[in-house]
GUNUMAR-974033 format. One line per field, with one value per residue (C-alpha): residue number from 1; residue in three letters; y, z, x. Coordinates in nm, 2 decimals, padded with zeros to 4 digits. Layout:
# GUNUMAR-974033
nr	(NUM, ...)
rest	(ALA, ...)
py	(Y, ...)
pz	(Z, ...)
px	(X, ...)
# end
This chain:
# GUNUMAR-974033
nr	(1, 2, 3, 4, 5, 6, 7, 8, 9, 10, 11, 12, 13, 14, 15, 16, 17, 18, 19, 20, 21, 22, 23, 24, 25, 26, 27, 28, 29, 30, 31, 32, 33, 34, 35, 36, 37, 38, 39, 40, 41, 42, 43, 44, 45, 46, 47, 48, 49, 50, 51, 52, 53, 54, 55, 56, 57, 58, 59, 60, 61, 62, 63, 64, 65, 66, 67, 68, 69, 70, 71, 72, 73, 74, 75, 76, 77, 78, 79, 80, 81, 82, 83, 84, 85, 86, 87, 88, 89, 90, 91, 92, 93, 94, 95, 96, 97, 98, 99, 100, 101, 102, 103, 104, 105, 106, 107, 108, 109, 110, 111, 112, 113, 114, 115, 116, 117, 118, 119, 120, 121, 122, 123, 124, 125, 126, 127, 128, 129, 130, 131, 132, 133, 134, 135, 136, 137, 138, 139, 140, 141, 142, 143, 144, 145, 146, 147, 148, 149, 150, 151, 152, 153, 154, 155, 156, 157, 158, 159, 160, 161, 162, 163, 164, 165, 166, 167, 168, 169, 170, 171, 172, 173, 174, 175, 176, 177, 178, 179, 180, 181, 182, 183, 184, 185, 186, 187, 188, 189, 190, 191, 192, 193, 194, 195, 196, 197, 198, 199, 200, 201, 202, 203, 204, 205, 206, 207, 208, 209, 210, 211, 212, 213, 214, 215, 216, 217, 218, 219, 220, 221, 222, 223, 224, 225, 226, 227, 228, 229, 230, 231, 232, 233, 234, 235, 236, 237, 238, 239, 240, 241, 242, 243, 244, 245, 246, 247, 248, 249, 250, 251, 252, 253, 254, 255, 256, 257, 258, 259, 260, 261, 262, 263, 264, 265, 266, 267, 268, 269, 270, 271, 272, 273, 274, 275, 276, 277, 278, 279, 280, 281, 282, 283, 284, 285, 286, 287, 288, 289, 290, 291, 292, 293, 294, 295, 296, 297, 298, 299, 300, 301, 302, 303, 304, 305, 306, 307, 308, 309, 310, 311, 312, 313, 314, 315, 316, 317, 318, 319, 320, 321, 322, 323, 324, 325, 326, 327, 328, 329, 330, 331, 332, 333, 334, 335, 336, 337, 338, 339, 340, 341, 342, 343, 344, 345, 346, 347, 348, 349, 350, 351, 352, 353, 354, 355, 356, 357, 358, 359, 360, 361, 362, 363, 364, 365, 366, 367, 368, 369, 370, 371, 372, 373, 374, 375, 376, 377, 378, 379, 380, 381, 382, 383, 384, 385, 386, 387, 388, 389, 390, 391, 392, 393, 394, 395, 396, 397, 398, 399, 400, 401, 402, 403, 404, 405, 406, 407, 408, 409, 410, 411, 412, 413, 414, 415, 416, 417, 418, 419, 420, 421, 422, 423, 424, 425, 426, 427, 428, 429, 430, 431, 432, 433, 434, 435, 436, 437, 438, 439, 440, 441, 442, 443, 444, 445, 446, 447, 448, 449, 450, 451, 452, 453, 454, 455, 456, 457, 458, 459, 460, 461, 462, 463, 464, 465, 466, 467, 468, 469, 470, 471, 472, 473, 474, 475, 476, 477, 478, 479, 480, 481, 482, 483, 484, 485, 486, 487, 488, 489, 490, 491, 492, 493, 494, 495, 496, 497, 498, 499, 500, 501, 502, 503, 504, 505, 506, 507, 508, 509, 510, 511, 512, 513, 514, 515, 516, 517, 518, 519, 520, 521, 522, 523, 524, 525, 526, 527, 528, 529, 530, 531, 532, 533, 534, 535, 536, 537, 538, 539, 540, 541, 542, 543, 544, 545, 546, 547, 548, 549, 550, 551, 552, 553, 554, 555, 556, 557, 558, 559, 560, 561, 562, 563, 564)
rest	(UNK, UNK, UNK, UNK, UNK, UNK, UNK, UNK, UNK, UNK, UNK, UNK, UNK, UNK, UNK, UNK, UNK, UNK, UNK, UNK, UNK, UNK, UNK, UNK, UNK, UNK, UNK, UNK, UNK, UNK, UNK, UNK, UNK, UNK, UNK, UNK, UNK, UNK, UNK, UNK, UNK, UNK, UNK, UNK, UNK, UNK, UNK, UNK, UNK, UNK, UNK, UNK, UNK, UNK, UNK, UNK, UNK, UNK, UNK, UNK, UNK, UNK, UNK, UNK, UNK, UNK, UNK, UNK, UNK, UNK, UNK, UNK, UNK, UNK, UNK, UNK, UNK, UNK, UNK, UNK, UNK, UNK, UNK, UNK, UNK, UNK, UNK, UNK, UNK, UNK, UNK, UNK, UNK, UNK, UNK, UNK, UNK, UNK, UNK, UNK, UNK, UNK, UNK, UNK, UNK, UNK, UNK, UNK, UNK, UNK, UNK, UNK, UNK, UNK, UNK, UNK, UNK, UNK, UNK, UNK, UNK, UNK, UNK, UNK, UNK, UNK, UNK, UNK, UNK, UNK, UNK, UNK, UNK, UNK, UNK, UNK, UNK, UNK, UNK, UNK, UNK, UNK, UNK, UNK, UNK, UNK, UNK, UNK, UNK, UNK, UNK, UNK, UNK, UNK, UNK, UNK, UNK, UNK, UNK, UNK, UNK, UNK, UNK, UNK, UNK, UNK, UNK, UNK, UNK, UNK, UNK, UNK, UNK, UNK, UNK, UNK, UNK, UNK, UNK, UNK, UNK, UNK, UNK, UNK, UNK, UNK, UNK, UNK, UNK, UNK, UNK, UNK, UNK, UNK, UNK, UNK, UNK, UNK, UNK, UNK, UNK, UNK, UNK, UNK, UNK, UNK, UNK, UNK, UNK, UNK, UNK, UNK, UNK, UNK, UNK, UNK, UNK, UNK, UNK, UNK, UNK, UNK, UNK, UNK, UNK, UNK, UNK, UNK, UNK, UNK, UNK, UNK, UNK, UNK, UNK, UNK, UNK, UNK, UNK, UNK, UNK, UNK, UNK, UNK, UNK, UNK, UNK, UNK, UNK, UNK, UNK, UNK, UNK, UNK, UNK, UNK, UNK, UNK, UNK, UNK, UNK, UNK, UNK, UNK, UNK, UNK, UNK, UNK, UNK, UNK, UNK, UNK, UNK, UNK, UNK, UNK, UNK, UNK, UNK, UNK, UNK, UNK, UNK, UNK, UNK, UNK, UNK, UNK, UNK, UNK, UNK, UNK, UNK, UNK, UNK, UNK, UNK, UNK, UNK, UNK, UNK, UNK, UNK, UNK, UNK, UNK, UNK, UNK, UNK, UNK, UNK, UNK, UNK, UNK, UNK, UNK, UNK, UNK, UNK, UNK, UNK, UNK, UNK, UNK, UNK, UNK, UNK, UNK, UNK, UNK, UNK, UNK, UNK, UNK, UNK, UNK, UNK, UNK, UNK, UNK, UNK, UNK, UNK, UNK, UNK, UNK, UNK, UNK, UNK, UNK, UNK, UNK, UNK, UNK, UNK, UNK, UNK, UNK, UNK, UNK, UNK, UNK, UNK, UNK, UNK, UNK, UNK, UNK, UNK, UNK, UNK, UNK, UNK, UNK, UNK, UNK, UNK, UNK, UNK, UNK, UNK, UNK, UNK, UNK, UNK, UNK, UNK, UNK, UNK, UNK, UNK, UNK, UNK, UNK, UNK, UNK, UNK, UNK, UNK, UNK, UNK, UNK, UNK, UNK, UNK, UNK, UNK, UNK, UNK, UNK, UNK, UNK, UNK, UNK, UNK, UNK, UNK, UNK, UNK, UNK, UNK, UNK, UNK, UNK, UNK, UNK, UNK, UNK, UNK, UNK, UNK, UNK, UNK, UNK, UNK, UNK, UNK, UNK, UNK, UNK, UNK, UNK, UNK, UNK, UNK, UNK, UNK, UNK, UNK, UNK, UNK, UNK, UNK, UNK, UNK, UNK, UNK, UNK, UNK, UNK, UNK, UNK, UNK, UNK, UNK, UNK, UNK, UNK, UNK, UNK, UNK, UNK, UNK, UNK, UNK, UNK, UNK, UNK, UNK, UNK, UNK, UNK, UNK, UNK, UNK, UNK, UNK, UNK, UNK, UNK, UNK, UNK, UNK, UNK, UNK, UNK, UNK, UNK, UNK, UNK, UNK, UNK, UNK, UNK, UNK, UNK, UNK, UNK, UNK, UNK, UNK, UNK, UNK, UNK, UNK, UNK, UNK, UNK, UNK, UNK, UNK, UNK, UNK, UNK, UNK, UNK, UNK, UNK, UNK, UNK, UNK, UNK, UNK, UNK, UNK, UNK, UNK, UNK, UNK, UNK, UNK, UNK, UNK, UNK, UNK, UNK, UNK, UNK, UNK, UNK, UNK, UNK, UNK, UNK, UNK, UNK, UNK, UNK, UNK, UNK, UNK, UNK, UNK, UNK)
py	(-07.36, -07.71, -07.91, -07.93, -07.54, -07.48, -07.44, -07.71, -07.98, -08.30, -08.58, -08.71, -09.03, -09.04, -09.12, -08.79, -08.58, -08.69, -08.58, -08.26, -08.16, -07.88, -07.61, -07.46, -07.18, -06.91, -06.60, -06.42, -06.57, -06.53, -06.15, -06.14, -06.30, -06.08, -05.78, -05.90, -05.90, -05.61, -05.30, -05.02, -04.97, -04.68, -04.60, -04.60, -04.35, -04.27, -04.32, -04.56, -04.61, -04.91, -04.88, -04.85, -05.15, -05.09, -05.39, -05.38, -05.68, -05.69, -05.83, -05.61, -05.89, -05.85, -05.99, -05.98, -06.32, -06.62, -06.56, -06.23, -06.40, -06.58, -06.33, -06.20, -06.24, -06.18, -05.81, -05.97, -06.23, -05.91, -05.72, -05.91, -06.25, -06.31, -06.67, -06.87, -07.02, -07.00, -07.26, -07.08, -06.96, -07.12, -07.02, -07.13, -07.12, -06.95, -06.60, -06.48, -06.70, -06.76, -07.08, -07.18, -07.54, -07.67, -07.95, -07.73, -07.47, -07.16, -06.95, -06.60, -06.50, -06.78, -06.78, -07.15, -07.46, -07.78, -08.11, -08.34, -08.74, -08.84, -08.60, -08.48, -08.13, -07.85, -07.56, -07.24, -06.93, -06.60, -06.33, -06.00, -05.87, -05.59, -05.51, -05.26, -05.09, -05.07, -05.31, -05.62, -06.00, -06.22, -06.55, -06.36, -06.27, -06.60, -06.78, -06.52, -06.50, -06.88, -06.79, -06.54, -06.82, -07.07, -06.80, -06.63, -06.75, -06.64, -06.82, -07.11, -07.19, -07.45, -07.68, -07.66, -07.71, -07.97, -08.26, -08.11, -07.80, -07.88, -07.63, -07.35, -07.56, -07.72, -07.38, -07.33, -07.01, -07.05, -06.69, -06.39, -06.53, -06.92, -07.11, -07.50, -07.65, -08.04, -08.27, -08.56, -08.78, -08.82, -08.84, -08.46, -08.31, -08.27, -08.10, -07.93, -07.74, -07.71, -07.55, -07.25, -07.16, -07.04, -06.82, -07.05, -06.90, -06.54, -06.40, -06.08, -05.78, -05.88, -05.55, -05.34, -05.56, -05.58, -05.20, -05.17, -05.46, -05.40, -05.63, -05.71, -05.76, -05.90, -06.01, -05.69, -05.88, -05.65, -05.37, -05.58, -05.58, -05.23, -05.16, -05.42, -05.34, -05.56, -05.80, -05.83, -05.86, -05.67, -05.39, -05.16, -05.03, -04.64, -04.61, -04.82, -04.73, -05.08, -05.15, -04.87, -04.92, -05.00, -04.86, -05.09, -04.94, -05.11, -05.18, -05.06, -05.30, -05.59, -05.87, -06.04, -05.70, -05.40, -05.50, -05.34, -05.22, -04.96, -04.88, -05.15, -04.92, -05.21, -05.06, -05.23, -05.27, -05.48, -05.51, -05.76, -05.57, -05.24, -05.45, -05.62, -05.26, -05.12, -05.38, -05.37, -04.98, -05.00, -04.82, -05.13, -05.40, -05.67, -05.75, -06.03, -06.26, -06.27, -06.52, -06.79, -06.65, -06.28, -06.48, -06.69, -06.33, -06.16, -06.47, -06.38, -06.03, -05.74, -05.62, -05.88, -06.22, -06.49, -06.67, -07.01, -07.23, -07.52, -07.73, -07.57, -07.60, -07.44, -07.69, -07.62, -07.76, -07.81, -07.87, -08.04, -07.96, -08.25, -08.08, -08.03, -08.15, -08.27, -08.36, -08.51, -08.84, -08.98, -09.14, -08.80, -08.63, -08.95, -08.87, -08.50, -08.60, -08.79, -08.48, -08.27, -08.19, -08.20, -08.20, -07.95, -07.71, -07.74, -07.68, -07.43, -07.22, -07.28, -07.24, -07.51, -07.36, -07.67, -08.04, -08.32, -08.44, -08.78, -08.78, -08.68, -08.40, -08.57, -08.45, -08.75, -08.67, -08.68, -09.00, -09.30, -09.17, -09.46, -09.39, -09.73, -09.83, -09.47, -09.41, -09.22, -08.98, -08.89, -08.70, -08.98, -08.89, -09.26, -09.35, -09.01, -09.14, -09.46, -09.33, -09.12, -09.40, -09.59, -09.27, -09.27, -08.90, -08.74, -08.58, -08.34, -08.28, -07.91, -07.68, -07.37, -07.36, -07.04, -06.85, -06.53, -06.26, -06.18, -06.51, -06.51, -06.82, -06.99, -06.84, -06.97, -07.34, -07.29, -07.25, -07.56, -07.77, -07.62, -07.71, -08.06, -08.16, -08.14, -08.46, -08.63, -08.57, -08.20, -07.86, -07.60, -07.23, -07.04, -06.73, -06.48, -06.33, -06.07, -06.16, -06.09, -06.29, -06.56, -06.59, -06.59, -06.83, -07.08, -07.12, -07.11, -07.39, -07.21, -07.30, -07.58, -07.64, -07.38, -07.34, -07.20, -07.20, -07.32, -07.48, -07.67, -07.41, -07.70, -07.96, -08.31, -08.58, -08.52, -08.15, -08.20, -08.44, -08.24, -07.90, -07.99, -08.21, -08.07, -08.05, -07.86, -08.00, -08.06, -08.28, -08.04, -07.97, -07.67, -07.36, -07.47, -07.78, -07.70, -07.96, -08.00, -08.37, -08.55, -08.93, -09.10, -09.39, -09.15, -08.97, -09.33, -09.39, -09.10, -09.13, -09.47, -09.29, -08.98, -09.24, -09.30, -09.14, -09.12, -08.99, -09.06, -09.44, -09.69, -09.84, -09.46, -09.42, -09.73, -09.56, -09.23, -09.41, -09.58, -09.25, -09.05, -09.40, -09.30, -08.94, -09.00, -09.26, -09.02, -08.75, -08.42, -08.23, -08.28, -08.21, -08.08, -07.96, -07.81, -07.46, -07.23, -06.91, -06.66, -06.35, -06.16, -05.89, -05.68, -05.81, -05.60, -05.71, -06.00, -06.20, -06.29, -06.59, -06.92, -07.02, -07.26, -07.03, -06.84, -06.53, -06.32, -06.21, -05.85, -05.86, -06.09, -05.87, -05.61, -05.39, -05.35, -05.51, -05.82, -06.14, -06.45)
pz	(06.81, 06.73, 06.42, 06.29, 06.33, 06.07, 05.71, 05.52, 05.32, 05.26, 05.51, 05.49, 05.61, 06.02, 05.91, 05.68, 05.95, 06.23, 06.01, 05.87, 06.11, 05.91, 06.09, 05.83, 06.02, 05.84, 05.78, 05.94, 06.27, 06.21, 06.18, 06.45, 06.67, 06.56, 06.62, 06.99, 07.05, 06.84, 06.95, 07.02, 07.34, 07.50, 07.71, 07.43, 07.25, 07.03, 07.13, 07.46, 07.49, 07.47, 07.08, 06.99, 06.99, 06.94, 06.84, 06.84, 06.60, 06.44, 06.14, 05.82, 05.56, 05.58, 05.23, 05.18, 05.02, 04.93, 04.54, 04.60, 04.79, 05.12, 05.44, 05.75, 05.69, 06.05, 05.91, 05.60, 05.77, 05.93, 05.57, 05.32, 05.51, 05.47, 05.33, 05.21, 05.53, 05.87, 06.21, 06.48, 06.78, 07.14, 07.46, 07.68, 08.03, 07.93, 08.00, 07.82, 07.51, 07.23, 06.99, 06.67, 06.64, 06.37, 06.32, 06.23, 05.96, 05.98, 05.73, 05.66, 05.28, 05.18, 05.39, 05.35, 05.14, 05.01, 04.96, 04.68, 04.77, 04.66, 04.84, 04.53, 04.44, 04.70, 04.61, 04.78, 04.82, 04.87, 05.16, 05.08, 05.15, 05.05, 04.99, 05.15, 04.80, 04.84, 04.59, 04.64, 04.67, 04.36, 04.23, 03.99, 04.24, 04.44, 04.07, 03.96, 04.33, 04.24, 03.87, 04.02, 04.21, 03.93, 03.69, 03.92, 03.91, 04.26, 04.42, 04.64, 04.69, 04.41, 04.52, 04.90, 04.76, 04.58, 04.52, 04.69, 04.44, 04.13, 03.84, 03.77, 03.62, 03.93, 04.00, 03.80, 03.81, 03.85, 03.93, 04.07, 04.43, 04.36, 04.24, 04.26, 04.34, 04.22, 04.37, 04.22, 04.50, 04.85, 05.04, 04.94, 05.09, 05.47, 05.35, 05.10, 05.39, 05.59, 05.30, 05.20, 05.58, 05.57, 05.40, 05.09, 05.00, 05.05, 04.85, 04.66, 04.50, 04.13, 03.99, 04.20, 04.12, 03.71, 03.71, 03.86, 03.65, 03.37, 03.02, 03.25, 03.57, 03.43, 03.79, 03.98, 04.17, 04.19, 04.28, 04.55, 04.75, 04.87, 04.81, 05.05, 05.06, 04.80, 05.04, 05.25, 05.56, 05.90, 05.85, 05.60, 05.59, 05.62, 05.66, 05.56, 05.57, 05.46, 05.73, 05.95, 06.07, 05.95, 06.06, 06.01, 06.09, 06.14, 05.81, 05.97, 05.71, 05.79, 05.70, 06.04, 06.21, 06.33, 06.54, 06.88, 06.84, 06.57, 06.53, 06.53, 06.50, 06.39, 06.48, 06.36, 06.69, 06.59, 06.96, 07.15, 07.49, 07.37, 07.26, 07.62, 07.78, 07.57, 07.69, 08.04, 08.04, 07.84, 07.57, 07.38, 07.40, 07.26, 07.16, 06.88, 06.86, 07.20, 07.37, 07.58, 07.87, 07.84, 07.80, 08.13, 08.30, 08.16, 08.22, 08.58, 08.56, 08.67, 08.40, 08.13, 08.01, 07.73, 07.46, 07.62, 07.34, 07.44, 07.19, 07.04, 06.65, 06.64, 06.53, 06.56, 06.25, 06.07, 05.71, 05.58, 05.18, 05.00, 04.67, 04.76, 05.00, 05.23, 05.30, 04.96, 05.13, 05.38, 05.58, 05.68, 05.72, 05.94, 06.16, 06.18, 06.33, 06.60, 06.68, 06.78, 07.17, 07.19, 07.58, 07.61, 07.34, 07.51, 07.87, 07.79, 07.51, 07.55, 07.97, 07.96, 07.70, 07.46, 07.46, 07.24, 07.00, 06.78, 06.49, 06.23, 06.19, 06.19, 06.51, 06.74, 06.89, 06.54, 06.52, 06.39, 06.44, 06.40, 06.56, 06.52, 06.38, 06.39, 06.44, 06.76, 06.69, 07.04, 07.09, 07.03, 06.89, 06.87, 06.62, 06.43, 06.39, 06.27, 06.02, 05.87, 05.84, 05.66, 05.45, 05.37, 05.39, 05.59, 05.92, 06.06, 05.83, 05.79, 05.66, 05.74, 05.93, 05.86, 06.08, 06.09, 06.27, 06.37, 06.57, 06.89, 06.98, 06.67, 06.72, 07.08, 06.93, 06.69, 06.92, 07.13, 06.80, 06.67, 07.04, 07.06, 06.73, 06.74, 06.93, 06.67, 06.38, 06.24, 06.22, 06.20, 06.08, 06.19, 05.99, 06.06, 05.78, 05.78, 05.79, 05.43, 05.32, 05.52, 05.37, 05.01, 05.13, 05.28, 04.93, 04.68, 04.80, 04.86, 05.22, 05.32, 05.66, 05.85, 06.17, 06.21, 06.36, 06.14, 06.13, 05.92, 05.88, 05.81, 06.04, 05.88, 05.75, 05.39, 05.43, 05.69, 05.50, 05.18, 05.31, 05.31, 05.03, 04.76, 04.42, 04.08, 03.78, 03.62, 03.92, 04.09, 04.47, 04.52, 04.71, 05.06, 05.01, 05.27, 05.21, 04.81, 04.93, 04.61, 04.66, 04.45, 04.68, 04.95, 04.71, 04.60, 04.96, 05.02, 04.71, 04.85, 05.22, 05.00, 04.82, 05.14, 05.20, 05.57, 05.62, 06.03, 06.04, 06.18, 05.81, 05.69, 05.99, 05.87, 05.55, 05.66, 05.87, 05.60, 05.43, 05.71, 05.78, 05.47, 05.52, 05.87, 05.76, 05.48, 05.72, 05.50, 05.82, 06.19, 06.37, 06.71, 06.95, 06.98, 07.10, 07.24, 07.09, 07.12, 07.17, 07.52, 07.60, 07.86, 08.08, 08.00, 07.62, 07.57, 07.33, 07.23, 06.95, 06.90, 06.50, 06.36, 06.12, 06.47, 06.38, 06.57, 06.49, 06.59, 06.49, 06.82, 07.05, 07.30, 07.55, 07.92, 08.27, 08.27, 08.25, 08.49)
px	(13.54, 13.42, 13.52, 13.18, 13.12, 13.38, 13.37, 13.50, 13.64, 13.49, 13.54, 13.89, 13.98, 14.07, 14.44, 14.48, 14.30, 14.55, 14.81, 14.68, 14.43, 14.34, 14.13, 13.90, 13.73, 13.47, 13.68, 13.38, 13.47, 13.82, 13.77, 13.52, 13.81, 14.08, 13.85, 13.79, 14.19, 14.32, 14.18, 14.43, 14.57, 14.42, 14.70, 14.98, 15.14, 15.44, 15.80, 15.81, 15.46, 15.23, 15.19, 15.55, 15.86, 16.22, 16.39, 16.82, 16.94, 17.32, 17.16, 17.24, 17.16, 16.78, 16.58, 16.22, 16.13, 16.30, 16.29, 16.54, 16.81, 16.87, 16.95, 16.76, 16.41, 16.28, 16.14, 15.98, 15.77, 15.56, 15.56, 15.52, 15.47, 15.13, 15.02, 14.69, 14.69, 14.83, 14.94, 14.71, 14.87, 14.80, 14.89, 15.18, 15.27, 15.60, 15.65, 15.32, 15.45, 15.18, 15.30, 15.19, 15.01, 15.23, 14.97, 14.69, 14.62, 14.34, 14.23, 14.43, 14.43, 14.21, 13.90, 13.81, 13.90, 13.82, 13.97, 13.87, 13.78, 14.11, 14.33, 14.49, 14.30, 14.25, 14.01, 14.06, 13.81, 14.00, 13.95, 13.88, 14.20, 14.39, 14.76, 14.97, 14.94, 14.56, 14.49, 14.24, 14.36, 14.28, 14.38, 14.59, 14.83, 14.84, 14.92, 15.19, 15.34, 15.44, 15.49, 15.75, 15.92, 15.94, 16.11, 16.36, 16.71, 16.77, 16.47, 16.52, 16.17, 16.12, 16.36, 16.25, 15.89, 16.03, 15.78, 15.50, 15.48, 15.68, 15.52, 15.33, 15.09, 14.95, 14.75, 14.43, 14.20, 13.84, 13.76, 13.89, 13.85, 13.89, 14.18, 14.27, 14.59, 14.66, 14.89, 15.06, 14.95, 14.77, 15.09, 15.17, 14.88, 15.00, 15.33, 15.14, 14.94, 15.29, 15.45, 15.17, 15.19, 15.53, 15.80, 15.82, 15.46, 15.42, 15.14, 15.24, 15.06, 15.08, 14.94, 15.17, 15.49, 15.40, 15.40, 15.75, 15.87, 16.13, 16.25, 16.58, 16.38, 16.02, 15.93, 16.07, 16.27, 16.55, 16.34, 16.17, 16.51, 16.49, 16.08, 15.93, 15.57, 15.45, 15.23, 14.94, 15.09, 15.02, 15.28, 15.43, 15.76, 15.75, 16.14, 16.41, 16.78, 16.99, 17.21, 17.11, 16.75, 16.35, 16.06, 15.71, 15.42, 15.06, 14.85, 14.47, 14.32, 14.50, 14.29, 14.32, 14.26, 14.46, 14.77, 14.80, 15.17, 15.13, 15.53, 15.84, 16.17, 16.43, 16.79, 17.13, 17.32, 17.62, 17.79, 17.59, 17.70, 17.54, 17.23, 17.19, 17.23, 16.98, 16.75, 16.84, 16.79, 16.45, 16.57, 16.48, 16.21, 16.36, 16.68, 16.77, 17.07, 17.22, 17.46, 17.34, 17.56, 17.38, 16.99, 17.08, 17.16, 16.85, 16.64, 16.71, 16.74, 16.51, 16.26, 16.38, 16.29, 16.38, 16.18, 16.19, 16.03, 15.80, 16.00, 16.27, 16.30, 16.65, 16.94, 17.34, 17.45, 17.77, 17.75, 18.06, 18.07, 18.09, 18.23, 18.53, 18.83, 18.85, 18.51, 18.41, 18.53, 18.23, 18.49, 18.64, 18.29, 18.21, 18.54, 18.47, 18.15, 18.34, 18.58, 18.30, 18.27, 17.91, 17.87, 18.14, 17.96, 17.61, 17.79, 18.00, 17.88, 17.49, 17.47, 17.19, 16.99, 17.05, 17.04, 17.19, 16.92, 16.93, 17.17, 16.94, 16.68, 16.36, 16.17, 16.15, 15.80, 15.59, 15.36, 15.52, 15.89, 16.14, 16.47, 16.64, 16.95, 17.13, 17.52, 17.54, 17.82, 17.98, 18.33, 18.58, 18.94, 19.02, 18.74, 18.78, 19.14, 19.07, 18.83, 19.09, 19.34, 19.09, 19.01, 19.39, 19.44, 19.73, 19.69, 19.62, 19.36, 19.31, 19.06, 18.86, 18.56, 18.33, 18.13, 17.88, 18.00, 17.65, 17.65, 17.84, 17.76, 17.82, 18.22, 18.27, 18.11, 18.39, 18.64, 18.53, 18.53, 18.87, 19.03, 18.89, 18.95, 19.33, 19.29, 19.11, 19.35, 19.21, 19.38, 19.09, 19.13, 18.83, 18.71, 18.48, 18.25, 17.99, 17.60, 17.56, 17.86, 17.77, 17.43, 17.56, 17.81, 17.58, 17.41, 17.67, 17.84, 18.18, 18.28, 18.46, 18.24, 18.07, 17.87, 17.49, 17.16, 16.86, 16.58, 16.27, 15.99, 15.74, 15.76, 15.66, 15.89, 15.90, 15.97, 16.23, 16.45, 16.41, 16.51, 16.86, 16.88, 16.70, 16.85, 16.80, 16.62, 16.93, 17.05, 17.27, 17.27, 16.99, 17.09, 16.97, 17.15, 17.40, 17.65, 17.61, 17.51, 17.33, 17.27, 17.07, 16.98, 16.87, 16.64, 16.50, 16.41, 16.25, 16.03, 15.89, 15.82, 15.64, 15.40, 15.20, 14.91, 14.97, 15.31, 15.25, 15.19, 15.41, 15.49, 15.60, 15.81, 16.02, 16.05, 16.13, 16.41, 16.51, 16.61, 16.74, 16.99, 17.15, 17.20, 17.34, 17.58, 17.70, 17.74, 17.71, 17.57, 17.66, 17.33, 17.48, 17.23, 16.86, 16.89, 16.64, 16.58, 16.87, 16.60, 16.50, 16.27, 16.13, 15.88, 15.62, 15.59, 15.33, 15.20, 15.54, 15.49, 15.70, 15.70, 15.85, 16.07, 16.19, 16.07, 15.81, 15.47, 15.45, 15.06, 15.03, 15.22, 15.09, 15.29, 15.16, 15.17, 15.35, 15.20, 15.28)
# end
């Protein structure tokens, strides 16, 4: 659809448009397009028919939103996860996969919006959506959803959304279908839209949740840990046995059109070999969290394929906790970065489904990116030992490296690091913990160091630099500040870049670079490699989505003849 046909917005400067590229189509057009592609598959039925998917996963740590804890969120995006705007999907030439265009925003629960001339106030007009409980969407739902985020102690959304969204006072209701959001400065606009398109900004059915609130649970947070049907998403949970299985059933009144796949059956299968065999036999349609060696074989096998992302937004990371020994010393952290066998991990663990990235976290393909002046950490035991000597610590330096029992590739990588780090002066004990305990430990800062695959759900420089460095209002590290690292110089440098109206100019790139250099030199997190997704499918599963949050949007999926 040409931009001139869109509902819109006032004309923003071209530099802002390049950064934001907001595609504000009319909701009528969106619904018409959705209707064209969402009719039930006539050949589908129940069970193994074309309207049912069986998904096998090792993940038992499901949570349904980021304000009731951090855990496995893959099912939640399809149930609770309707947002005001979305990144539209575009076809790729990879096994029938569609990918988000992370530089554009299309209507979802908001049918249109306008932006003030100073780029500091966005006015949203809501669609005629209905929740999973049958309640119509209103501005009260949106504002109450943010109120819950800001007033829930277990919520990590406020720290992640800072500095773009810092207070419920930024939201102003005009009428039942219209509200505004005010931003402190124009430079926040692009990241603001990225935030409201993702997991930090699900819109909840306030009427339903208020009915289940209690004095001790005023926002029904405890209630929603086991009662997930409180959003406006494409599916409802019709069966849920924590740690065992869940069944998702399509919502026929979903605002973007009824999904083709009517039933999603999640089965908890802890053993990876069993998940692989279920996929090979056709008893499962999708297998999650597979080891790279299995992914390589499934890619070559008959009847199966893997998700190959056009530009993977999944990073193998090693946070080094700065709130306790031995990594409360920056020299020891730098030494550990020189003790990691990057090339061996890519070759021996990921079997070609990974590549070495720059030392930092910003995406090098972003306009204006500046990657100059970074320390390029490579495996160098001599440099590691020299830094440990400068730090004045006794060798070998002993610590515990924690990994999730649900992530076999991280377990393999931990063994590689343990083996090669001995020559660099480190004695590492590997500890495996259940997925739920791992999710808890990554946010409460109790580990000494850990390995994980993670991602930036919003791909703007401000968000990417904030996601692992955020602090609470009292100055303490926020839950998603994985290394518990707080540095005033870093925050001051980042604030200078945030103040620019366009985050993608060469001038902005230099300021982002200044922030990132502080982060890299202090070495709170080792970014080891970019990793392809760890999911495999039967070849008749089409419309698989690559998303910045790494989850699959089942509302886009269909089953039938294989697509080339």
